[in-house]
Every structure is written in structure tokens, then in C-alpha cells.
Residue, then its C-alpha position, 0 to 999 in steps of 0.5 A: m120226621l114228617y118230611a123224611e121222604v123229602t131228603e130222598i128227592r132226586y135233585r137236579p136244578t135245571i135252568v132253561p133260557k128265559p121266556n120271550m116276554q113279548t109272547e107271555k101274557r101272565r100277570h107275573l113272570r115265570v121262569n123255567i127251572t126244575l125244583p123238588l116238590v112234595l104235594m100233600t093229597p088225601s092219599g098221602f105225600i107224593q113227590g114231583e117237580i116244579i118245571n116253571l115258577g112265578l110269584g103267582g103260581a107254578l107248573i108242576q110235573m109228577p113223573k110217569g108211574v108215581r103213586s100215592g097209596n094204591s093209585f095215582p091221585v086225581i088232581s082236581v081242578g078247583k081244589y086247594y093243595s099244600l105244596w112244599i117247594g125245595l127252596n131255602g130262605d135265600g131263594l136257593c134250591d135246597e132239597n133239605r129246606l122247604v117253603s110251604v105254600i097253598g096252591k089252587v089247581i087251575w088246570a090238570n091233565n088227569g084222565t086222558a089217554e096221553t097221561e098213561t104214556k107221559s108224566r102228569e102235569f098241572r098248574v097251580c096259582f098260589v093263594r096269598p103266600s106270606v111276605g117271607k115266602a113271596q120274598t124267597m120266590i122273588k129271590t129265586i126267580s130273579q136269579y134266572v131272569 
């Protein structure tokens, strides 16, 4: 099965208080929540977590020491990646059901001295999710606003 690794994801939904709307200058509201994620890279699949999610994009964290093949893959700004987020059709956290989206990396902390001691993070903006996928994300976000 292509997604066999996904069922082994460490799963712990986490909710953080909603952001201060006056200080946020984003087009779409984002909520702080931990969701399982699988990222497809040229080196293979790697597991991580979404640590905040909005209709327009997400902040993704790869745990320290995660590897794909022989080394940590370089997440390149400006490149597009396939992402599988652990959500079901009702917008609920579910490590066994995945919503797939394409994300363009707009920021990444690759290649700095800091990244050797902490987890890697990168921001993606979603590329035109389908209506069904967008509705699933809206259901998820609305539960935590």
C-alpha cells in the first residue's frame, strides 16, 4: 500500500489558543493545531506535522533528525511539493484518512546552524485546492476559531 507509513504517524492533536486577529496580517485566518503530514520529496516520503493551518497555506515542521534516504532533503523555496494532511472528509483529525494538496514553499529554514539543533520548518501556500478539499480545511479551521 502506498501510504502504509502513514498509519504509523505519531498522532496527537494539539490545540493552541486562537491568534490575535489584530496582529495577524494574512489573507486567510490560520489556526494553531498539530496534524500529521506526509511530504513527498524526490528522495521519498517523509513524515512531519502541520503546526498551523489556514485555507491559503500552512506552517510545517519536520522533527529533528528526520531523514529521507541518506540525508535530510533540502526543501527548496519556490518548489512545489505534494502534501498529505491527516484529515477526513468532515475536517476531523484522522491519521488513516488523508487530504492531498499541492503546496509551494515560500519560506524554509534549511542550511542554517540553528537547524542542526532544532526541528526544520517551512511555510507553504496551497495551490488551488479543489472545492472538496477546501471545504474539509474550512471545517477543520472553524472548529478552533
